[in-house]
KOLPA-888966 format. One record per residue (C-alpha): residue number from 0; x, y, z. Coordinates in Angstrom, 3 decimals, padded with zeros to 6 digits, m for minus. Layout:
BEGIN
NODE    nr         xx         yy         zz
NODE   NUM          X          Y          Z
...
***
This chain:
BEGIN
NODE    nr         xx         yy         zz
NODE     0   m049.607   m004.831    005.516
NODE     1   m046.745   m002.474    004.706
NODE     2   m047.141    001.279    004.857
NODE     3   m046.047    003.465    001.955
NODE     4   m044.627    006.847    002.867
NODE     5   m045.330    009.772    000.568
NODE     6   m041.903    011.276    001.235
NODE     7   m038.785    010.371   m000.790
NODE     8   m036.236    008.231    001.061
NODE     9   m032.588    009.301    001.151
NODE    10   m029.915    006.613    001.111
NODE    11   m027.902    006.023    004.282
NODE    12   m024.192    005.234    004.463
NODE    13   m021.593    004.771    007.171
NODE    14   m018.015    006.072    007.132
NODE    15   m015.240    004.971    009.487
NODE    16   m012.385    007.166    010.690
NODE    17   m009.831    004.783    012.163
NODE    18   m006.855    006.411    013.886
NODE    19   m003.691    004.483    014.655
NODE    20   m000.276    005.195    016.155
NODE    21    002.827    003.704    014.532
NODE    22    006.144    002.725    016.126
NODE    23    007.515    006.222    015.527
NODE    24    004.583    007.740    017.476
NODE    25    003.049    009.209    014.320
NODE    26   m000.741    009.530    014.256
NODE    27   m002.177    007.899    011.139
NODE    28   m005.579    007.292    009.596
NODE    29   m006.777    004.328    007.551
NODE    30   m007.811    005.160    003.971
NODE    31   m008.985    003.014    001.072
NODE    32   m008.561    003.625   m002.646
NODE    33   m011.924    003.372   m004.363
NODE    34   m012.347    000.697   m007.004
NODE    35   m015.596    002.074   m008.460
NODE    36   m017.176    005.326   m009.553
NODE    37   m017.798    007.945   m008.372
NODE    38   m014.277    009.064   m007.461
NODE    39   m012.708    005.928   m008.845
NODE    40   m009.050    005.580   m007.733
NODE    41   m009.448    008.420   m005.224
NODE    42   m008.664    007.830   m001.565
NODE    43   m011.531    007.808    000.907
NODE    44   m012.605    006.680    004.351
NODE    45   m013.755    003.049    004.589
NODE    46   m017.530    002.820    004.424
NODE    47   m020.580    002.084    002.337
NODE    48   m024.347    001.762    002.219
NODE    49   m026.419    000.434    005.103
NODE    50   m028.429   m002.677    004.249
NODE    51   m032.161   m002.682    005.028
NODE    52   m031.842   m005.578    007.477
NODE    53   m028.912   m004.313    009.589
NODE    54   m028.311   m001.640    012.193
NODE    55   m025.930    001.228    011.481
NODE    56   m023.493   m000.110    014.093
NODE    57   m023.391   m003.474    012.346
NODE    58   m023.052   m001.767    008.959
NODE    59   m020.059    000.266    010.118
NODE    60   m018.243   m002.802    011.464
NODE    61   m019.096   m004.810    008.345
NODE    62   m017.899   m002.157    005.882
NODE    63   m014.657   m001.624    007.795
NODE    64   m013.908   m005.348    007.834
NODE    65   m014.913   m005.859    004.193
NODE    66   m012.743   m003.047    002.846
NODE    67   m009.694   m003.177    005.135
NODE    68   m009.709   m006.471    007.041
NODE    69   m009.815   m004.560    010.336
NODE    70   m012.326   m006.130    012.699
NODE    71   m013.273   m006.407    016.364
NODE    72   m012.596   m002.743    017.136
NODE    73   m014.760   m000.437    019.197
NODE    74   m016.461    002.081    016.893
NODE    75   m018.104    005.150    018.391
NODE    76   m020.550    007.373    016.541
NODE    77   m018.978    010.671    015.587
NODE    78   m021.539    012.792    013.721
NODE    79   m024.167    012.705    010.993
NODE    80   m023.308    014.392    007.705
NODE    81   m026.202    015.347    005.462
NODE    82   m025.314    018.174    003.099
NODE    83   m027.625    017.935    000.084
NODE    84   m024.918    017.613   m002.573
NODE    85   m022.316    015.627   m000.656
NODE    86   m022.686    012.588   m002.948
NODE    87   m023.091    012.911   m006.758
NODE    88   m025.108    009.677   m006.989
NODE    89   m028.113    010.466   m004.845
NODE    90   m029.354    012.171   m001.693
NODE    91   m027.104    010.413    000.798
NODE    92   m026.860    010.870    004.547
NODE    93   m023.777    009.427    006.222
NODE    94   m023.312    008.435    009.850
NODE    95   m019.625    008.615    010.670
NODE    96   m017.825    006.541    013.292
NODE    97   m014.342    006.741    014.683
NODE    98   m012.012    004.251    016.347
NODE    99   m008.570    004.177    017.943
NODE   100   m006.271    001.206    017.395
NODE   101   m002.674    000.168    017.817
NODE   102   m001.423   m000.284    014.248
NODE   103    000.840   m003.202    015.145
NODE   104   m002.117   m005.308    016.227
NODE   105   m003.888   m005.314    012.854
NODE   106   m003.109   m006.712    009.422
NODE   107   m004.613   m004.552    006.675
NODE   108   m005.921   m006.153    003.497
NODE   109   m007.911   m004.301    000.825
NODE   110   m011.038   m006.159   m000.249
NODE   111   m014.538   m005.622   m001.639
NODE   112   m014.909   m002.104   m003.123
NODE   113   m011.405   m001.110   m002.019
NODE   114   m008.564   m001.270   m004.520
NODE   115   m005.960   m000.518   m001.832
NODE   116   m005.947    000.146    001.894
NODE   117   m003.151    002.034    003.648
NODE   118   m002.270    004.010    006.761
NODE   119   m001.540    007.690    006.065
NODE   120    000.000    010.270    008.436
NODE   121   m002.758    012.725    009.330
NODE   122   m000.548    015.641    008.269
NODE   123    000.247    014.105    004.853
NODE   124   m003.074    013.072    003.364
NODE   125   m003.955    012.708   m000.315
NODE   126   m006.978    014.450   m001.806
NODE   127   m010.082    012.676   m000.484
NODE   128   m013.361    011.726   m002.171
NODE   129   m016.789    013.122   m001.260
NODE   130   m016.685    015.299    001.889
NODE   131   m014.317    012.960    003.670
NODE   132   m011.783    015.686    004.398
NODE   133   m014.497    017.450    006.400
NODE   134   m015.457    014.235    008.213
NODE   135   m011.814    013.612    009.081
NODE   136   m011.348    017.133    010.438
NODE   137   m014.392    016.710    012.673
NODE   138   m012.966    013.397    013.925
NODE   139   m009.593    014.990    014.685
NODE   140   m011.258    017.717    016.739
NODE   141   m013.298    015.121    018.627
NODE   142   m010.171    013.075    019.328
NODE   143   m008.293    016.107    020.653
NODE   144   m011.127    017.115    022.931
NODE   145   m011.957    013.668    024.261
NODE   146   m008.336    012.745    024.889
NODE   147   m008.224    015.305    027.696
NODE   148   m011.179    014.012    029.690
NODE   149   m011.314    010.272    028.934
NODE   150   m008.433    007.763    028.887
NODE   151   m009.094    006.764    025.289
NODE   152   m005.475    007.330    024.293
NODE   153   m004.450    003.993    025.761
NODE   154   m006.237    002.314    022.815
NODE   155   m003.467    003.635    020.563
NODE   156   m000.641    002.147    022.616
NODE   157    000.697   m001.384    023.007
NODE   158   m000.550   m003.280    026.073
NODE   159    002.708   m002.382    027.833
NODE   160    004.184    001.091    027.393
NODE   161    006.552    003.602    028.961
NODE   162    005.614    006.987    030.379
NODE   163    007.594    008.573    027.543
NODE   164    005.477    006.747    024.981
NODE   165    002.331    007.884    026.764
NODE   166    003.465    011.515    026.842
NODE   167    004.470    011.466    023.172
NODE   168    001.044    010.110    022.313
NODE   169   m000.624    013.089    023.979
NODE   170    001.814    015.541    022.393
NODE   171    001.202    014.023    018.958
NODE   172   m002.591    014.153    019.138
NODE   173   m002.812    017.504    020.917
NODE   174   m000.062    018.991    018.730
NODE   175    001.636    020.660    021.653
NODE   176    004.631    020.091    023.916
NODE   177    003.863    018.994    027.474
NODE   178    006.018    019.523    030.546
NODE   179    007.526    016.152    031.412
NODE   180    007.420    016.514    035.200
NODE   181    003.858    017.860    035.319
NODE   182    002.568    015.198    032.939
NODE   183    004.098    012.343    034.911
NODE   184    002.924    013.712    038.248
NODE   185   m000.651    014.027    036.964
NODE   186   m000.861    010.592    035.400
NODE   187    000.796    008.769    038.325
NODE   188   m001.388    010.501    040.947
NODE   189   m004.476    009.121    039.190
NODE   190   m003.296    005.592    040.103
NODE   191   m004.569    004.214    036.808
NODE   192   m001.292    002.602    035.753
NODE   193   m000.023   m000.822    036.734
NODE   194    003.733   m001.083    037.170
NODE   195    004.510   m004.384    035.418
NODE   196    007.895   m004.705    037.128
NODE   197    009.427   m005.093    033.676
NODE   198    011.802   m002.820    031.774
NODE   199    012.191   m001.999    028.097
NODE   200    014.416   m004.355    026.125
NODE   201    016.368   m003.857    022.938
NODE   202    016.833   m000.092    023.313
NODE   203    020.063    001.879    022.956
NODE   204    019.219    004.269    025.792
NODE   205    018.604    003.581    029.486
NODE   206    015.629    001.160    029.722
NODE   207    012.423    002.618    031.171
NODE   208    009.697    001.019    033.264
NODE   209    006.788   m000.610    031.480
NODE   210    003.223    000.105    032.566
NODE   211   m000.285   m001.117    031.753
NODE   212   m003.548    000.798    031.890
NODE   213   m005.778   m000.430    034.736
NODE   214   m009.189   m000.262    033.053
NODE   215   m010.968   m002.031    035.914
NODE   216   m009.619    000.537    038.364
NODE   217   m010.709    003.388    036.101
NODE   218   m014.277    002.061    035.838
NODE   219   m014.399    001.604    039.602
NODE   220   m013.210    005.165    040.240
NODE   221   m015.562    006.539    037.593
NODE   222   m018.561    005.126    039.487
NODE   223   m017.427    007.151    042.502
NODE   224   m017.318    010.376    040.493
NODE   225   m013.652    010.310    039.451
NODE   226   m012.855    012.715    036.609
NODE   227   m010.013    011.949    034.222
NODE   228   m008.418    015.182    033.082
NODE   229   m005.017    015.997    031.637
***
């Protein structure tokens, strides 16, 4: 026998903030152009309503794949947004997620409720639907803060990268210039990078060493109380 609550039920949605880094080391975010009202033709974060028979984690992954073609990425809960008038259709509470990906590893294809899907530089965004500008700003602050104490930045890079690429990633996200010598000393002393023994190819300047992030080593050190901090 089902139980009937006397309280009204708000609708629940999920929104996905997916950050990516392009070949020019520009930080970008995935946006979709809405096909339907409200805010038809406006740009927005990928997302949609949670079905009654699915978890919010599953809903977030499903909506991202349905609207952009991006799948099999790690989504982490960001924050819950529940301002009363944030959606003109109804009382809607949204659980936002964020993810970090290497743009070159994913093919984007707009589908479902999305008319278009594109990567936009975070400093050159169009006007966004709903309160998605606020959600994006919260995600940017989270990314900046977490980048300093967890090695999440490696998700934005190719599997093999140079120390220059790694430093530029941090400078791009943190929006500040870092001392080259200090940065390299810090990251190399952590012993979290694997020297592949390979060098860059197809570059006009002097080729640099290629490294990989040693995730297994990081997890092992973390169990012993290691603290990642840059």
